[in-house]
C-alpha positions as CSV (number, residue, x, y, z in Angstrom):
1,M,-21.5,-10.4,4.6
2,V,-21.7,-6.6,4.1
3,T,-22.5,-4.3,7.1
4,E,-23.6,-0.7,7.4
5,A,-19.8,0.0,7.6
6,V,-19.9,-0.1,3.7
7,R,-21.5,2.6,1.6
8,T,-21.5,3.7,-2.0
9,I,-20.2,7.2,-2.6
10,Q,-22.3,9.6,-4.7
11,T,-19.7,12.3,-5.6
12,C,-16.0,12.5,-6.4
13,R,-13.9,12.6,-3.3
14,V,-11.8,15.7,-4.7
15,C,-13.9,17.9,-6.9
16,G,-17.5,16.9,-5.8
17,V,-18.7,16.1,-9.3
18,K,-21.8,13.8,-9.1
19,G,-21.6,10.2,-10.5
20,L,-18.5,8.3,-11.5
21,A,-17.7,6.7,-14.8
22,F,-17.7,3.0,-14.1
23,L,-14.3,1.4,-14.8
24,I,-13.7,-1.9,-13.1
25,D,-15.9,-4.4,-11.2
26,M,-13.7,-7.0,-9.4
27,G,-16.7,-8.5,-7.6
28,M,-17.2,-9.2,-3.9
29,H,-13.9,-9.6,-2.1
30,Y,-13.2,-10.8,1.5
31,L,-11.6,-8.1,3.6
32,T,-8.1,-9.1,4.7
33,N,-8.1,-10.8,8.0
34,Y,-6.4,-13.9,9.6
35,V,-8.5,-16.0,11.9
36,S,-8.1,-19.0,14.3
37,D,-11.3,-20.8,13.1
38,P,-11.3,-21.4,9.3
39,D,-15.2,-21.6,9.5
40,A,-15.5,-18.1,11.1
41,P,-17.8,-15.8,9.2
42,A,-15.6,-13.5,6.9
43,M,-16.7,-10.1,5.8
44,K,-17.1,-9.4,2.1
45,A,-17.4,-6.0,0.3
46,P,-17.5,-4.7,-3.3
47,L,-14.3,-3.9,-5.0
48,R,-15.3,-1.5,-7.8
49,L,-13.5,1.3,-9.4
50,G,-14.8,4.5,-11.0
51,R,-13.3,7.5,-12.7
52,C,-14.5,11.0,-12.0
53,K,-16.0,12.8,-15.0
54,G,-14.7,16.1,-13.8
55,C,-11.1,15.8,-12.5
56,G,-10.3,12.3,-13.7
57,L,-9.4,10.8,-10.3
58,V,-9.8,7.0,-10.3
59,Q,-11.3,5.8,-7.0
60,L,-13.3,3.1,-5.2
61,I,-17.0,3.5,-5.7
62,D,-17.6,1.8,-2.3
63,Y,-16.3,3.2,1.1
64,I,-15.5,1.2,4.2
65,D,-15.5,2.8,7.6
66,P,-11.7,3.2,8.5
67,E,-12.5,2.3,12.1
68,L,-13.2,-1.2,10.7
69,L,-9.9,-1.3,8.7
70,Y,-7.5,0.3,11.1
71,K,-8.8,0.5,14.6
72,G,-9.4,-3.2,14.9
73,T,-13.1,-3.6,14.8
74,L,-12.6,-6.5,12.2
75,T,-9.3,-7.7,13.6
76,A,-9.8,-7.3,17.4
77,G,-7.4,-4.3,17.7
78,Y,-4.6,-5.7,15.5
79,Y,-3.2,-4.2,12.3
80,W,-1.3,-6.9,10.4
81,Y,1.2,-5.2,8.2
82,R,4.7,-4.4,9.7
83,S,7.1,-2.2,7.6
84,S,10.2,-3.8,9.3
85,M,9.3,-7.2,8.5
86,N,11.0,-7.5,5.0
87,R,14.5,-6.8,4.1
88,T,13.9,-5.0,0.9
89,M,11.4,-2.7,2.5
90,R,13.8,-2.0,5.4
91,E,16.5,-0.9,3.0
92,H,14.0,1.2,1.0
93,L,12.8,3.1,4.1
94,S,16.3,3.5,5.5
95,A,17.4,5.1,2.2
96,L,14.4,7.4,2.2
97,A,15.2,8.6,5.7
98,G,18.7,9.4,4.5
99,E,17.4,11.3,1.5
100,I,14.9,13.3,3.7
101,E,17.7,14.3,6.1
102,K,19.9,15.5,3.1
103,R,17.0,17.6,1.4
104,A,15.7,19.1,4.7
105,S,19.1,19.8,6.2
106,L,17.8,18.6,9.6
107,S,19.2,20.0,12.9
108,P,18.5,19.2,16.5
109,L,15.0,20.1,17.7
110,D,13.5,20.0,14.3
111,V,10.2,18.1,14.1
112,V,9.8,15.2,11.7
113,V,6.2,13.9,11.3
114,D,5.4,10.5,9.8
115,I,1.7,10.0,9.0
116,G,0.9,6.3,9.1
117,C,4.2,5.6,11.0
118,N,3.3,1.8,11.3
119,D,5.9,0.2,13.7
120,G,8.1,3.3,13.6
121,Y,10.9,1.7,11.5
122,M,11.5,4.6,9.1
123,L,11.5,7.3,11.9
124,S,14.0,5.1,13.7
125,Q,16.4,5.3,10.8
126,F,17.0,9.1,11.0
127,K,20.6,9.8,12.2
128,T,20.4,13.5,13.1
129,I,20.8,13.8,16.8
130,G,18.1,15.7,18.8
131,I,15.3,15.8,16.3
132,V,11.7,15.4,17.6
133,K,10.0,12.3,16.1
134,V,6.2,12.4,15.7
135,G,4.0,9.6,14.3
136,Y,0.3,9.2,13.6
137,E,-0.8,5.6,13.7
138,P,-4.4,4.3,14.2
139,G,-3.3,0.7,14.6
140,P,-3.4,0.0,18.3
141,N,-0.6,-2.8,18.3
142,L,1.6,-0.6,16.1
143,V,1.5,2.4,18.5
144,V,3.2,0.2,21.1
145,E,5.9,-0.8,18.6
146,A,6.4,2.8,17.4
147,Q,6.8,4.1,21.0
148,K,9.6,1.8,21.6
149,H,11.8,3.9,19.1
150,G,11.2,7.1,21.3
151,I,8.5,8.4,19.0
152,I,5.6,10.7,20.1
153,V,2.6,8.8,18.7
154,F,-0.9,10.1,18.1
155,P,-3.1,7.0,18.1
156,W,-5.5,8.4,15.5
157,L,-6.0,9.0,11.8
158,F,-4.2,12.2,10.9
159,D,-5.5,15.5,12.3
160,A,-3.5,18.7,12.9
161,A,-5.4,19.5,16.1
162,P,-3.7,17.1,18.6
163,Y,-0.2,18.2,17.1
164,R,-0.9,21.8,17.6
165,K,-2.1,21.3,21.1
166,L,0.9,19.3,22.2
167,L,3.7,20.8,20.0
168,H,4.3,24.5,19.7
169,K,6.6,24.3,16.7
170,S,5.8,23.6,13.0
171,A,7.2,20.5,11.4
172,R,10.3,20.7,9.3
173,V,9.4,17.4,7.6
174,I,6.1,15.6,7.1
175,S,6.1,12.1,5.3
176,A,3.2,10.0,4.2
177,I,4.4,6.6,3.0
178,A,2.1,4.1,1.5
179,M,-1.0,5.7,3.2
180,F,-2.1,8.8,1.2
181,Y,-4.2,6.6,-1.2
182,D,-6.1,5.4,1.9
183,V,-7.5,8.9,2.7
184,N,-11.2,9.3,2.0
185,N,-11.1,13.1,2.1
186,P,-7.7,14.2,0.6
187,L,-8.5,17.9,0.5
188,V,-9.1,18.0,4.3
189,F,-6.0,15.9,4.8
190,C,-3.8,18.3,2.8
191,N,-5.2,21.3,4.6
192,H,-4.3,19.6,8.0
193,L,-0.8,18.9,6.5
194,S,-0.3,22.5,5.4
195,A,-1.4,23.6,8.9
196,I,1.5,22.0,10.6
197,L,4.3,22.3,7.9
198,S,6.8,25.0,8.7
199,D,6.9,28.1,6.4
200,T,10.7,28.0,6.1
201,P,12.3,27.3,2.6
202,E,13.8,24.0,3.8
203,A,10.5,22.5,5.0
204,L,9.1,19.8,2.8
205,A,6.6,17.0,2.7
206,V,7.1,13.6,0.9
207,I,4.3,11.3,-0.3
208,E,5.1,7.9,-1.6
209,M,2.4,5.5,-2.9
210,N,1.4,3.1,-5.6
211,D,-0.1,5.0,-8.4
212,L,-2.5,4.5,-11.4
213,Y,0.5,4.5,-13.7
214,S,1.9,1.4,-12.0
215,I,-1.5,-0.4,-12.3
216,V,-1.8,0.3,-16.0
217,K,1.9,-0.2,-17.0
218,N,2.7,-3.3,-14.8
219,N,-0.7,-5.0,-14.7
220,A,-0.4,-4.4,-10.9
221,F,-4.0,-5.1,-10.0
222,D,-2.9,-6.4,-6.6
223,I,-2.7,-2.7,-5.7
224,I,-6.5,-2.4,-5.8
225,G,-8.0,-3.2,-2.4
226,H,-10.4,-2.0,0.1
227,E,-7.9,0.1,2.1
228,H,-6.7,1.9,-1.1
229,V,-9.5,4.4,-1.7
230,C,-7.9,6.6,-4.5
231,Y,-5.5,5.7,-7.4
232,Y,-3.7,8.9,-8.2
233,S,-1.7,10.0,-11.2
234,L,0.8,12.8,-10.7
235,A,-1.7,15.1,-12.5
236,T,-4.5,14.3,-10.2
237,L,-2.3,14.5,-7.1
238,Q,-1.2,18.1,-8.2
239,R,-4.9,19.2,-8.4
240,V,-5.4,17.9,-4.7
241,L,-2.4,19.8,-3.4
242,Q,-3.3,23.2,-5.1
243,G,-6.0,24.1,-2.8
244,S,-3.7,23.9,0.3
245,N,-0.9,26.1,-1.1
246,L,1.3,23.2,-1.8
247,E,3.0,22.0,-5.0
248,V,5.2,19.1,-6.2
249,Y,8.7,20.3,-6.9
250,D,10.4,16.9,-7.6
251,V,9.3,13.4,-8.6
252,E,10.9,10.0,-8.4
253,R,9.7,6.4,-9.2
254,F,10.7,3.1,-7.8
255,S,9.8,-0.5,-8.7
256,I,9.2,-1.6,-5.2
257,N,5.7,-3.1,-4.4
258,G,4.6,-3.1,-8.0
259,G,5.7,0.4,-8.7
260,V,5.6,3.6,-6.5
261,L,5.5,7.3,-7.1
262,R,7.5,9.5,-4.7
263,V,6.7,13.2,-4.8
264,W,8.5,16.0,-3.0
265,I,6.2,18.7,-1.9
266,V,6.8,22.4,-0.6
267,R,4.7,25.5,-0.2
268,K,4.1,27.2,-3.5
269,G,7.1,29.2,-4.8
270,R,9.5,27.9,-2.2
271,K,11.7,25.7,-4.6
272,E,12.5,25.7,-8.2
273,I,10.3,23.0,-10.0
274,Q,12.5,20.3,-11.2
275,P,12.4,18.9,-14.8
276,S,11.4,15.5,-13.3
277,V,7.9,16.9,-12.8
278,E,7.0,17.6,-16.5
279,R,8.9,14.5,-17.5
280,Y,6.7,12.3,-15.4
281,L,3.6,14.1,-16.5
282,H,4.6,13.4,-20.1
283,I,5.2,9.7,-19.3
284,E,1.9,9.4,-17.6
285,R,-0.1,10.9,-20.5
286,E,1.5,8.2,-22.8
287,V,0.5,5.3,-20.5
288,I,-2.7,6.4,-18.7
289,T,-4.9,6.8,-21.9
290,D,-8.6,6.2,-22.2
291,E,-7.9,3.1,-24.3
292,N,-5.6,1.6,-21.6
293,L,-8.0,2.3,-18.9
294,N,-11.0,0.9,-20.8
295,T,-9.0,-2.4,-21.4
296,L,-7.6,-2.8,-17.9
297,S,-10.5,-4.9,-16.7
298,R,-10.0,-7.3,-19.6
299,R,-6.2,-7.5,-19.0
300,I,-6.8,-8.1,-15.3
301,V,-9.1,-11.2,-16.2
302,T,-6.4,-12.4,-18.7
303,V,-3.5,-12.3,-16.2
304,G,-5.8,-13.9,-13.5
305,T,-6.8,-16.7,-15.8
306,R,-3.1,-17.4,-16.6
307,I,-2.1,-17.5,-13.0
308,Y,-5.0,-19.8,-12.1
309,G,-4.0,-22.1,-15.1
310,I,-0.4,-22.5,-13.9
311,V,-1.5,-23.3,-10.3
312,R,-4.1,-25.8,-11.4
313,E,-1.7,-27.5,-13.8
314,E,0.9,-27.9,-11.0
315,V,-1.7,-29.4,-8.7
316,E,-3.0,-31.8,-11.4
317,K,0.5,-33.1,-11.9
318,G,0.5,-34.1,-8.3
319,G,2.3,-30.9,-7.0
320,R,1.5,-28.8,-3.9
321,V,1.4,-25.1,-4.3
322,Y,1.7,-22.8,-1.3
323,I,1.6,-19.0,-1.4
324,Y,4.7,-17.1,-0.3
325,G,3.5,-14.4,2.1
326,A,0.0,-13.9,3.4
327,S,-0.8,-10.2,2.6
328,T,-3.5,-7.8,1.7
329,R,-2.3,-7.6,-1.9
330,G,-1.9,-11.4,-2.1
331,N,-5.5,-11.5,-1.0
332,T,-6.6,-9.5,-4.0
333,I,-4.5,-11.7,-6.3
334,L,-6.0,-15.0,-4.9
335,Q,-9.5,-13.6,-5.2
336,V,-9.2,-12.3,-8.7
337,C,-7.6,-15.7,-9.8
338,G,-10.3,-17.7,-8.0
339,L,-7.8,-19.4,-5.8
340,G,-8.5,-20.8,-2.4
341,S,-7.8,-23.9,-0.3
342,Q,-8.9,-26.2,-3.1
343,L,-5.7,-25.5,-5.0
344,I,-3.6,-23.6,-2.5
345,K,-2.3,-25.9,0.2
346,G,-1.0,-23.3,2.6
347,A,0.6,-19.9,3.0
348,A,4.3,-19.6,4.1
349,E,4.9,-16.7,6.5
350,I,7.6,-15.1,8.8
351,H,5.0,-13.0,10.7
352,P,4.9,-14.9,14.1
353,D,1.3,-13.7,14.8
354,K,-0.1,-15.1,11.6
355,I,1.3,-18.5,11.8
356,G,-1.2,-21.1,12.9
357,K,-4.1,-18.9,11.6
358,Y,-6.2,-19.1,8.4
359,I,-6.7,-16.5,5.7
360,A,-10.3,-15.4,6.3
361,G,-12.8,-16.6,3.7
362,L,-10.3,-18.5,1.7
363,N,-9.6,-21.1,4.5
364,I,-5.9,-21.3,3.6
365,P,-3.7,-22.3,6.6
366,I,-0.7,-20.3,7.5
367,V,2.5,-22.0,8.3
368,T,6.2,-21.3,8.8
369,E,8.4,-21.0,5.8
370,E,10.5,-24.0,7.0
371,E,7.2,-26.1,7.2
372,A,6.2,-25.0,3.8
373,R,9.5,-25.8,2.2
374,K,9.3,-29.4,3.4
375,D,6.0,-29.9,1.5
376,A,5.6,-27.5,-1.4
377,T,6.6,-28.1,-5.0
378,A,5.9,-24.5,-5.9
379,F,5.4,-21.2,-4.2
380,L,3.1,-18.5,-5.7
381,V,5.0,-15.4,-4.5
382,M,2.6,-12.7,-3.3
383,P,5.2,-9.9,-2.8
384,Y,6.5,-10.4,-6.4
385,S,8.5,-7.2,-6.5
386,Y,11.0,-8.6,-3.9
387,K,12.0,-11.1,-6.6
388,A,15.7,-10.7,-6.2
389,E,15.6,-11.2,-2.5
390,F,13.4,-14.3,-2.7
391,L,15.4,-15.9,-5.4
392,E,18.4,-15.6,-3.2
393,R,16.5,-16.9,-0.1
394,E,15.1,-19.9,-1.9
395,R,18.2,-20.9,-3.9
396,D,18.3,-24.3,-2.2
397,F,14.4,-24.9,-2.8
398,I,14.9,-24.2,-6.5
399,A,18.0,-26.4,-6.7
400,K,16.0,-29.3,-5.4
401,G,13.4,-28.9,-8.1
402,G,11.0,-26.4,-6.5
403,K,9.4,-23.5,-8.4
404,L,8.7,-19.9,-7.7
405,I,5.8,-18.4,-9.5
406,F,5.9,-14.6,-9.8
407,P,2.3,-13.7,-10.7
408,L,2.9,-10.1,-11.9
409,P,3.5,-8.3,-14.1
410,D,3.6,-11.1,-16.6
411,C,3.4,-14.4,-14.6
412,E,6.9,-15.9,-14.7
413,V,7.8,-19.4,-13.4
414,V,11.3,-19.8,-12.2
415,G,12.7,-23.3,-11.5
């Protein structure tokens, strides 16, 4: 079903140019949710990408009310993702906290703001004594978790007003990790960010997110989902920041979660622009071409068909395929591949609140990893970028004849 919470946009979210050049139509997808009743109605919405004819930003053509996605209208007040749940992600966020401390030269009483702080794990990793930790988090259940780390949490989408009302000191550091692509009005967001960022030379912001380069280069179509509104390149992100007196001074790239771009941001003219910025712009221009974008839809279908074929062959041979990890991105993979409870027997999970439920719309039961191992002959690994961790964890399963299927970037079967 589609409700009034879904609407089609008429202009680019950044430059306001009317009409988007159609890029990809992935069809109607179920929104990610986990339910106790497999027959409960599940909400569907279009998943279509367009490209702005003016600034080039790739973005969803349809927009879903964030209250539905984050505040719990769909999920009864519960946001499912937890940043501290996976070892690889914990290590990544801990290292990022350390890098921020080094670059910003933090001191006691400095304010560090994490927008979309989730369960507060990254903020909990800062070692500098006496800093003030502030988080924005719209997920009601996650607010409670973040507050356990001594974090001041604003339980809303990011807005400078509550910060300025409560705190009378600008932020030394602002981070936005795996959330900036969720923002429906990025220009307003950046203005609010600029409004609370300190004017000192040491002050910085850091944005880390999956980007368009990763989708094109790595076939990472699982990044595409209803929550992720915009798919930035470094070039399009630079245009967004310009209007808020901000600029990128350094860039890094990591392979985690299918490929992420990390950009270090300061007020214009505060730091020397590093060679990494031009280097990554050059790399992008070689990969994000009109030809590659125009063939992306076909490549997604090709990869999806191959994944479906491997799973079906395993089942036809008498095997039992479980997915490894019930997740938003896994939901995209399953629906692109046309996989549901007919071929997928269950989903193995470590999140205690998901176990015993079903993936909404796909009717796949969620069980513990231990229960799944006893029955599965193969796991289709949804968080495929954690390959090294899962190969280590499932060494015994593979030794006993089990298979791990890593769907992306090229669909590899281990075992």
